[in-house]
C-alpha positions in Angstrom: 0.1 -0.1 0.1 2.9 2.5 0.8 4.5 1.8 -2.6 1.4 2.6 -4.3 0.5 5.9 -2.3 4.1 7.0 -3.0 3.5 6.4 -6.8 0.0 8.2 -6.6 1.8 11.0 -4.4 4.4 11.6 -7.2 3.3 13.7 -10.1 3.9 11.1 -12.6 1.0 11.0 -15.1 -0.4 7.5 -15.4 -1.9 6.6 -18.8 -4.1 3.6 -19.5 -1.3 1.3 -20.1 0.1 2.0 -16.9 -3.3 1.7 -15.2 -3.9 -1.8 -17.0 -0.5 -2.8 -15.7 -1.0 -1.8 -12.2 -4.5 -3.4 -12.1 -2.7 -6.7 -13.3 -0.1 -6.4 -10.8 -2.8 -5.9 -8.1 -4.9 -8.6 -9.0 -2.0 -11.1 -9.2 -0.7 -9.9 -5.9 -4.2 -10.6 -4.5 -4.7 -14.1 -5.9 -1.4 -15.3 -4.6 -2.7 -14.2 -1.2 -5.8 -16.2 -2.0 -8.0 -13.3 -2.5 -10.4 -12.8 -5.5 -10.1 -9.0 -6.0 -12.9 -6.9 -7.5 -13.0 -3.1 -7.4 -14.2 -2.8 -3.7 -11.6 -5.3 -2.3 -9.4 -2.7 -0.7 -12.4 -1.4 1.3 -12.7 -4.6 3.1 -11.8 -4.7 6.8 -9.5 -7.7 6.4 -7.7 -6.2 3.5 -7.4 -2.7 5.4 -5.8 -4.7 8.6 -3.6 -6.5 6.3 -2.2 -3.1 4.9 -2.2 -1.5 8.3 -0.2 -4.7 10.0 3.6 -3.2 10.5 2.6 -0.2 8.5 4.6 2.0 11.3 7.9 -0.2 10.8 8.2 1.1 7.3 9.4 4.4 8.9 12.7 2.9 9.3 13.0 2.3 5.7 11.7 5.6 4.1 13.3 9.0 4.1 11.1 11.9 5.4 7.9 11.4 7.4 5.8 8.0 6.7 2.2 9.3 5.7 -0.6 8.7 8.0 -2.1 5.6 7.3 -5.5 6.4 7.3 -5.2 9.2 4.7 -2.7 7.1 2.6 -5.3 4.1 2.5 -8.2 6.4 1.4 -6.0 7.6 -1.3 -5.2 4.1 -2.7 -8.8 3.1 -2.2 -10.1 5.6 -4.3 -7.5 4.8 -7.0 -8.2 1.1 -6.9 -11.8 1.7 -7.4 -10.9 3.8 -10.6 -9.0 0.9 -12.0 -10.3 -0.8 -15.1 -12.4 -3.4 -13.6 
C-alpha cells in the first residue's frame, strides 16, 4: 500500500497502459494471497488490516515522514476503485 501511495503522490502522469499494468499486478498479488479481487476489495476490513499490519515499521525504511495510514489508505482505495475493472 505504501508503494502505491508513493506512486500516486508523485507527479507522474499515469496513462491507460500504466493503469492496466498496475491493475494486473494488483490482481496477481491478491490472487497469490488467496483473495479474489474486485473493485471494492481495498475497502474490506481484512484487507485494510493486512495493509495496516506493520505499517509503522516502514518508517525505518523511508526518507522523511511516513504518511498517516488512514490518509494514505483512502488515497489508495479511491485509486483502486478507479482501475479498469
